[in-house]
C-alpha positions in Angstrom: -0.4 0.0 -0.2 1.4 3.4 -1.0 0.2 6.8 0.7 0.9 8.5 3.8 0.0 8.0 7.5 -0.4 10.8 10.1 -0.7 9.5 13.9 -1.5 12.7 16.4 -1.2 11.9 19.8 -1.1 14.8 22.4 1.9 16.9 21.6 3.3 14.6 19.2 2.8 14.0 15.8 4.2 11.3 13.8 4.1 11.1 9.6 4.8 7.8 7.8 5.5 7.8 3.6 4.7 5.0 1.8 5.6 6.8 -1.5 8.8 6.4 -3.3 9.3 10.4 -5.5 8.9 8.7 -8.8 5.3 10.7 -11.4 5.2 14.0 -9.3 5.5 12.9 -6.2 7.7 14.8 -3.4 8.7 15.4 -0.1 10.0 18.4 2.0 10.8 18.9 5.1 12.7 22.1 7.6 12.0 23.4 10.7 8.6 25.1 9.5 7.0 22.9 7.7 7.0 19.5 6.4 5.2 18.7 2.9 4.5 15.4 0.7 2.4 14.8 -2.5 1.8 11.9 -4.2 0.5 11.8 -7.6 0.5 13.0 -11.0 0.1 16.5 -10.9 -1.3 17.0 -15.3 -1.1 20.7 -15.2 2.7 20.7 -13.8 4.6 21.9 -16.8 1.8 24.8 -17.5 2.1 25.8 -13.8 5.7 26.0 -14.1 6.2 27.8 -17.7 3.9 30.8 -15.6 6.5 30.5 -13.1 10.2 31.2 -12.7 10.7 27.4 -11.3 12.0 24.5 -12.7 11.7 22.1 -10.4 7.9 21.0 -9.2 8.7 20.7 -5.5 10.3 24.4 -5.2 7.6 25.6 -7.0 5.1 24.3 -5.0 7.4 25.3 -1.2 7.4 29.1 -2.7 3.0 28.8 -3.5 2.5 27.6 0.0 4.8 30.5 1.3 2.3 32.7 -0.4 -0.7 31.5 -0.9 -0.5 29.1 2.2 -3.3 25.8 1.8 -5.3 27.8 -1.1 -1.8 26.7 -3.0 -3.9 23.0 -3.7 -6.3 25.4 -5.8 -3.7 25.2 -9.0 -3.3 21.7 -8.5 -5.2 19.2 -11.2 -4.3 15.5 -11.6 -4.5 12.3 -9.4 -3.0 13.6 -6.2 -3.2 13.7 -2.8 -0.9 14.8 0.2 -0.5 17.0 3.1 0.8 20.3 4.8 2.4 20.2 8.4 2.9 23.8 9.2 4.9 23.9 12.2 4.9 27.7 12.6 1.3 27.4 12.6 0.5 24.6 14.2 -1.6 23.1 11.9 -1.8 20.2 9.4 -3.6 20.0 6.3 -4.4 17.2 4.4 -5.9 17.1 1.2 -7.2 14.7 -1.5 -7.6 15.7 -5.4 -10.9 17.3 -6.6 -12.4 14.0 -7.4 -11.3 11.9 -4.2 -10.1 9.5 -6.8 -6.8 9.8 -4.3 -8.6 8.2 -1.0 -7.2 9.6 2.2 -9.6 9.0 5.8 -9.0 9.9 9.4 -10.6 9.6 12.5 -10.7 11.5 16.0 -10.8 8.9 18.8 -9.7 9.1 22.3 -8.1 12.1 21.7 -6.0 11.1 19.0 -6.3 12.2 15.7 -5.6 9.2 13.0 -5.2 9.9 9.6 -4.0 7.3 6.3 -4.7 7.1 2.4 -5.6 3.5 3.1 -8.6 2.5 5.4 -7.2 -1.1 5.8 -4.3 0.8 7.2 -6.0 3.1 9.3 -7.8 0.3 11.2 -4.5 -1.7 12.2 -3.0 1.7 13.7 -6.5 2.0 15.8 -5.7 -1.6 16.9 -2.1 -1.3 17.4 -3.3 1.7 19.8 -6.1 -0.5 21.7 -8.9 1.3 20.3 -11.7 -0.8 19.1 -13.1 -0.9 15.2 -16.4 -1.6 15.0 -19.1 -1.7 12.3 -21.2 0.9 11.1 -24.2 -1.1 10.3 -26.7 1.6 8.7 -23.6 2.4 6.0 -23.2 -1.0 5.2 -27.0 -1.5 4.6 -26.2 1.7 2.4 -23.9 -0.1 0.3 -26.3 -2.9 0.2 -29.1 -0.2 -1.2 -26.6 2.2 -3.2 -24.2 -0.4 -4.2 -21.6 2.4 -2.8 -20.9 4.2 0.8 -22.4 7.7 0.4 -20.9 11.2 0.9 -18.4 11.0 3.2 -19.1 7.3 4.8 -16.9 4.0 5.4 -17.9 0.5 6.7 -16.4 1.3 10.1 -18.0 3.7 12.8 -16.3 7.4 13.2 -14.4 6.9 10.3 -14.9 9.2 7.5 -13.4 10.1 4.1 -11.7 13.3 3.1 -14.6 14.7 0.1 -14.0 15.2 -3.3 -12.6 18.9 -3.6 -11.7 19.3 0.3 -9.2 19.4 2.7 -9.2 18.7 6.6 -7.3 21.1 8.5 -6.0 19.8 12.6 -5.5 22.1 15.0 -2.9 20.7 16.5 -3.6 22.9 20.0 -7.2 22.5 20.1 -7.5 19.0 18.1 -10.1 20.1 16.3 -10.7 18.7 12.8 -12.5 21.1 9.9 -13.2 20.1 7.0 -13.1 23.1 3.6 -13.9 22.7 0.2 -11.3 24.0 -2.4 -13.1 23.1 -5.5 -16.9 23.8 -5.7 -19.0 22.8 -8.7 -22.0 24.4 -6.4 -22.0 27.7 -7.4 -21.1 27.4 -11.3 -23.2 29.6 -13.4 -25.1 28.6 -16.3 -23.3 29.1 -19.8 -24.2 32.1 -21.3 -23.3 31.4 -25.0 -24.9 29.6 -27.6 -24.8 25.8 -28.2 -23.1 26.1 -31.4 -20.1 28.2 -29.0 -20.2 25.4 -26.2 -19.6 22.4 -28.5 -16.7 24.7 -29.6 -15.5 25.5 -26.4 -16.2 21.8 -25.5 -13.6 21.0 -28.6 -11.1 22.7 -27.2 -11.2 22.1 -23.6 -11.2 18.3 -24.7 -8.1 18.8 -26.7 -5.7 20.1 -24.4 -6.8 17.6 -21.9 -5.9 14.9 -23.8 -2.7 17.1 -25.0 -1.6 17.1 -21.3 -2.2 13.7 -20.5 -0.1 12.4 -23.4 2.7 14.6 -23.0 2.5 13.8 -19.5 3.4 10.4 -21.0 6.1 11.9 -22.7 7.5 13.5 -19.5 7.3 10.1 -17.8 9.2 8.4 -20.6 6.4 6.0 -20.6 4.5 4.8 -24.0 1.0 5.8 -24.9 -1.3 2.9 -23.4 -5.3 3.2 -23.7 -8.2 1.1 -22.6 -10.9 1.2 -25.6 -14.0 -0.3 -25.5 -17.6 0.0 -27.7 -18.5 2.9 -25.8 -18.3 6.5 -26.7 -16.0 7.5 -24.0 -13.1 5.8 -24.5 -13.4 5.9 -28.3 -14.0 9.8 -28.4 -10.5 10.1 -26.1 -8.4 8.3 -28.6 -9.7 9.1 -31.6 -8.9 13.2 -30.3 -5.1 11.3 -29.6 -4.8 10.4 -32.5 -6.1 13.8 -34.3 -3.5 15.5 -31.8 -0.8 13.3 -33.4 -0.6 11.1 -30.3 -1.2 8.2 -31.5 -1.5 5.3 -28.9 0.7 2.8 -28.9 -1.6 0.4 -27.4 -5.2 -0.6 -26.7 -6.3 -2.7 -24.1 -10.0 -4.0 -24.2 -11.0 -6.7 -21.8 -14.7 -8.2 -22.5 -16.6 -11.6 -22.6 -15.2 -12.9 -26.0 -16.9 -12.0 -28.7 -19.0 -9.1 -27.1 -19.5 -5.8 -28.8 -16.8 -4.5 -26.6 -14.4 -6.9 -28.3 -15.8 -6.8 -31.8 -16.4 -2.7 -32.0 -12.7 -2.5 -30.5 -10.5 -4.3 -32.3 -11.5 -3.4 -35.9 -11.1 0.3 -34.4 -7.8 -0.7 -33.2 -7.3 -2.0 -37.1 -9.2 0.7 -39.1 -6.3 3.5 -37.2 -3.4 0.9 -37.1 -3.0 1.1 -32.7 -1.6 -2.2 -31.7 -4.4 -4.2 -29.7 -4.2 -6.4 -26.5 -7.7 -8.3 -25.9 -7.9 -10.0 -22.6 -11.1 -12.1 -22.5 -13.0 -12.6 -19.3 -14.3 -15.7 -20.4 -15.6 -18.4 -17.4 -15.7 -15.6 -15.0 -12.5 -17.8 -12.5 -12.0 -14.5 -11.1 -15.9 -13.9 -9.3 -13.5 -16.0 -6.7 -11.4 -12.6 -5.9 -14.1 -12.0 -3.1 -11.4 -11.2 -0.7 -8.7 -9.1 -3.1 -11.0 -6.9 -4.3 -12.7 -6.7 -0.7 -9.2 -5.3 0.6 -9.1 -3.3 -2.8 -12.2 -1.4 -2.0 -12.1 -1.5 1.6 -15.3 -2.1 1.8 -16.7 1.4 0.4 -18.1 0.1 -2.8 -19.2 -3.8 -3.7 -16.2 -6.2 -4.8 -17.7 -7.2 -8.0 -17.5 -3.6 -9.8 -13.7 -4.7 -9.9 -13.1 -7.9 -10.2 -13.1 -8.1 -13.9 -10.5 -5.2 -13.9 -8.1 -7.0 -12.0 -8.5 -10.1 -13.5 -7.6 -8.0 -16.7 -4.8 -6.3 -15.6 -3.5 -8.8 -13.6 -2.7 -11.1 -16.8 -2.0 -8.1 -18.9 1.8 -9.5 -20.1 3.5 -6.1 -20.7 2.8 -3.2 -18.1 5.5 -0.9 -19.5 2.8 2.2 -19.0 2.6 4.9 -16.3 -0.6 6.0 -17.1 -3.6 4.5 -18.4 -5.7 6.7 -20.4 -9.6 6.1 -20.3 -12.7 7.9 -21.1 -14.0 7.8 -17.5 -17.4 9.5 -16.6 -17.7 11.2 -20.0 -21.0 10.2 -20.7 -22.0 10.9 -17.0 -21.7 14.5 -16.9 -22.5 15.1 -20.9 -25.9 14.0 -20.3 -25.9 10.8 -18.3 -26.6 12.2 -15.2 -29.5 13.8 -16.3 -33.4 12.7 -15.9 -35.1 15.9 -17.2 -34.3 18.7 -19.2 -33.9 21.3 -16.2 -32.4 21.3 -12.9 -33.7 19.1 -10.3 -32.9 18.1 -7.3 -31.6 14.0 -7.0 -33.9 10.7 -6.4 -32.8 7.0 -7.0 -32.2 7.1 -10.4 -28.9 5.5 -10.8 -28.2 5.0 -7.2 -30.8 2.7 -6.1 -29.6 -0.8 -6.9 -31.5 -2.9 -4.2 -35.0 -1.1 -2.9 -35.6 -4.3 -0.3 -33.1 -2.0 2.0 -34.2 1.4 0.8 -36.8 1.9 3.8 -33.8 1.0 6.1 -32.0 3.7 5.2 -34.6 6.3 3.9 -34.2 8.6 6.4 -30.5 9.0 6.4 -31.0 8.8 2.1 -33.5 12.0 2.3 -31.2 14.1 4.3 -28.4 13.5 1.8 -30.4 14.0 -0.8 -31.7 17.5 0.8 -28.4 19.0 0.2 -28.4 18.9 -3.2 -30.1 21.4 -6.0 -28.9 19.4 -8.8 -29.3 15.6 -9.0 -26.0 16.6 -11.7 -23.8 17.1 -8.7 -25.0 13.8 -6.6 -24.9 11.6 -9.0 -20.9 12.9 -9.7 -19.9 12.3 -6.2 -21.9 9.6 -5.5 -22.0 7.5 -8.4 -18.7 8.7 -10.2 -16.5 9.2 -7.5 -17.7 6.8 -4.8 -18.7 4.1 -7.1 -17.1 3.9 -10.5 -13.6 5.2 -8.9 -12.8 1.3 -8.0 -12.0 0.7 -11.4 -9.2 3.3 -11.0 -8.5 1.5 -7.5 -8.1 -1.4 -8.6 -5.6 0.0 -12.1 -3.4 2.3 -9.7 -2.0 -0.9 -8.5 -0.2 -1.0 -11.9 -0.6 3.1 -12.7 -2.2 5.8 -12.6 -5.4 6.3 -14.6 -6.9 9.5 -16.2 -9.9 10.8 -18.2 -10.0 13.9 -20.2 -13.4 14.5 -18.7 -12.3 14.6 -14.9 -10.2 17.9 -15.2 -11.4 21.1 -13.0 -12.1 22.9 -16.5 -14.5 20.1 -18.2 -15.7 19.1 -14.3 -16.7 23.0 -14.4 -17.8 23.4 -18.2 -20.5 20.7 -18.2 -22.0 21.5 -14.7 -22.4 24.8 -16.4 -24.1 23.7 -19.5 -27.7 24.0 -19.4 -29.7 20.7 -19.0 -32.2 20.5 -21.7 -28.7 20.5 -24.1 -27.5 17.5 -22.6 -30.2 15.6 -22.0 -29.8 12.0 -23.8 -26.7 13.0 -24.7 -27.9 15.4 -27.6 -24.6 17.6 -26.8 -22.4 14.9 -26.3 -23.8 13.2 -30.0 -23.7 16.4 -31.7 -19.8 17.3 -30.6 -19.2 14.0 -31.4 -20.4 14.4 -35.0 -18.9 17.9 -35.8 -15.4 16.7 -34.0 -14.9 13.0 -35.0 -17.6 12.2 -37.4 -15.2 9.2 -37.9 -16.6 8.0 -34.5 -19.8 7.3 -35.8 -18.4 4.8 -38.5 -18.7 2.1 -35.4 -21.9 0.9 -34.0 -22.2 2.1 -29.9 -22.0 -0.6 -27.7 -24.9 1.3 -25.2 -27.4 1.1 -28.7 -26.5 -1.5 -31.2 -26.3 1.0 -33.4 -24.0 3.8 -35.2 -24.5 7.1 -32.6 -25.1 9.8 -35.6 -28.6 10.5 -35.0 -30.4 11.4 -31.9 -33.5 8.9 -31.5 -30.7 6.3 -31.4 -29.5 7.7 -28.3 -32.7 8.3 -26.8 -34.6 5.0 -28.1 -31.6 2.2 -28.8 -30.6 1.3 -24.8 -34.2 0.1 -24.4 -34.4 -1.8 -28.1 -31.0 -3.2 -28.2 -31.9 -4.6 -24.6 -34.4 -6.3 -24.8 -33.6 -7.7 -29.1 -30.4 -8.8 -27.2 -32.0 -10.5 -25.0 -34.4 -12.5 -27.1 -31.8 -13.4 -29.5 -29.2 -14.4 -27.2 -31.3 -16.0 -24.8 -33.8 -17.5 -26.9 -32.8 -17.8 -30.4 -29.1 -18.5 -30.3 -29.4 -19.7 -26.5 -26.0 -17.6 -26.1 -27.2 -15.7 -23.1 -23.2 -15.3 -22.1 -23.7 -12.7 -25.2 -25.9 -10.1 -22.9 -23.1 -8.3 -21.7 -19.7 -7.5 -21.1 -19.1 -9.6 -18.4 -22.1 -12.0 -17.5 -21.7 -12.8 -14.1 -24.7 -14.4 -13.7 -24.0 -17.0 -16.5 -20.6 -17.7 -15.2 -22.0 -18.5 -12.0 -24.4 -21.0 -12.8 -22.5 -22.5 -15.6 -19.4 -23.4 -13.2 -19.7 -25.9 -10.2 -16.2 -24.5 -9.1 -17.5 -21.1 -8.6 -20.9 -22.2 -6.4 -19.0 -24.5 -4.1 -16.7 -21.8 -3.7 -19.3 -19.3 -2.7 -21.2 -21.6 -0.8 -18.3 -22.4 1.5 -17.3 -18.7 1.9 -20.7 -18.5 2.9 -20.8 -21.2 5.6 -17.0 -20.4 6.9 -18.1 -17.5 7.6 -21.6 -16.4 8.7 -20.8 -17.0 12.0 -19.1 -13.0 12.3 -22.6 -11.6 11.9 -23.7 -13.8 15.2 -23.5 -10.6 17.2 -25.7 -8.7 14.4 -29.2 -11.0 14.0 -31.2 -8.7 11.4 -27.9 -8.1 9.2 -27.2 -11.6 9.7 -31.4 -12.4 8.8 -30.5 -10.4 5.7 -27.2 -11.7 4.4 -28.7 -14.9 4.7 -31.5 -14.1 2.5 -29.5 -12.3 -0.2 -27.6 -15.3 -0.4 -30.6 -17.7 -0.8 -31.5 -16.2 -3.8 -31.1 -17.3 -7.3 -30.0 -13.6 -8.5 -26.0 -13.6 -8.7 -25.9 -9.9 -8.0 -28.0 -10.8 -4.7 -25.7 -13.4 -3.6 -22.7 -12.0 -3.8 -24.0 -8.8 -1.6 -24.5 -11.2 1.0 -21.0 -12.5 0.6 -19.7 -9.2 0.4 -20.7 -7.9 3.7 -18.8 -11.6 5.3 -16.2 -10.3 3.1 -16.2 -6.7 4.8 -16.6 -8.5 8.5 -13.3 -10.7 7.9 -11.0 -7.9 6.5 -12.2 -5.1 9.5 -13.5 -7.4 12.8 -12.0 -10.2 12.7 
């Protein structure tokens, strides 16, 4: 585990670093300040060009001297870190604007523990004879929503630093204050025309692609990109090609013969990009219960990342430092909009198991009431708190980036009127104006080429119904209905079924002190639906990981 931890007890403060000075990471210590930053600063060269410094650590140290903790507002990318201001007796701990680089904290028995890894934080608590207990209500939220909401974790009194936030610890009073440094709530509506917005989108996206690929060059790394049958990764790759930054390798993983493979393979062949495909056939990785629970740290369901783990651990050549993706593009450009106007959020996209919604309804409504925009709610609680698991799996090998996740892009996307974005209207207009060749290939989501608005609106429903009918009733190939048909894998492998049965029997005793939760987990495991079975097992895996 990389990252860092901090332990504050009485007048003592101990910091421990577990990362090396690679990427843009650095550590600086003197009698006045200790600064540690881990990760990638995508706009580093821009910052240095506008300064008198050639070294990023010198630049940031000077920046902090002038702007204090407000200095982190200048940074964009995949990073986290802390500043121990010894003169002012304060410690600032921060994560990046999208919280893909997680940091957790707790205050217990007069002591403060901060760690970039939840598992390691709980180990520190146990070493200090502080009990680690489950937050049962949050576990029910995991079952209901598929991930934790907001800053919550599966453990009582432990919290995650929110996206675009930092915490300030006053070493004199031991008070903890959480502050926002990147704000999307007060972004004003875009004032120009839709045509101008599409041009601006092109400019922002082009700059983001250039920054990412120039970072490869800076790090002396090859260009490695994910490519699927979707639009996000396709557009990112085509923009790179347009900017003469052709990827050195495109990587796809899915069920053999599914649209993700057939579409991405054709694109790579047409653009003469070396292509690597990893088959997900068979689903042996469904047994990665403990491995993925440790990586997710109980903040998301392990099934959300097991296929990614399998794909990357079987990738032969890992000679890259950045994995280029199109993560969350679909969401911020229309996927999080249910109506063509601003509205408060609801259950759309977030509830995965309504059975347990009544148990968490009160807390859920309190969270919903904090938001005036459904987009901002889904951005944090679906994009950042759920899809981030994929990036965390990949981070064992390299940092994952996306041109859709820069501060500039996020602010711009949020500013656009909902009526433009609904059903990916503006997304498709942008695509067909600046990368019309993207419409040469069908879109996995719709089963049709993305060259008409009606295909985006009605295509997913048509494709879903037709695919199920064709594969389940006619060809009898039920494994062809998705990128990773877990249900099919489970019921076509006695070995996997036996593994889950044994895992359940060996670990159900861990819930003896929580009879209601135990009963609900037993109910889940009795269901025929694999998703519900895996949810029950997920709870057992969390107890096994944290509450031994």
